[in-house]
C-alpha positions, 0 to 999 in steps of 0.5 A: 129652291125650285120653281114648280108651275101649275099644270095649266101654266105648263101646258100653255108653255108646251103649247107655245113651244109646239106652236113655235116649232110648227112654224119653223117646220112649215117654213122649212117644208115650204123652202123644201118644196120650192127647191124641188120645184125649181130643180124640176123646172131645171130638169125639164129645161135640160131635157128639152135642150137635149132632145 
């Protein structure tokens, strides 16, 4: 027998899932931003040494 939940329960489940995905994406974006800042700092150092 299939389980059918009320629309409100379904919405709450989707809302929780969206929040979890949002947290993962936010962490991933933060990691990417930090990596880009590191690369930029390394490039500045290399360019300064080349002059």
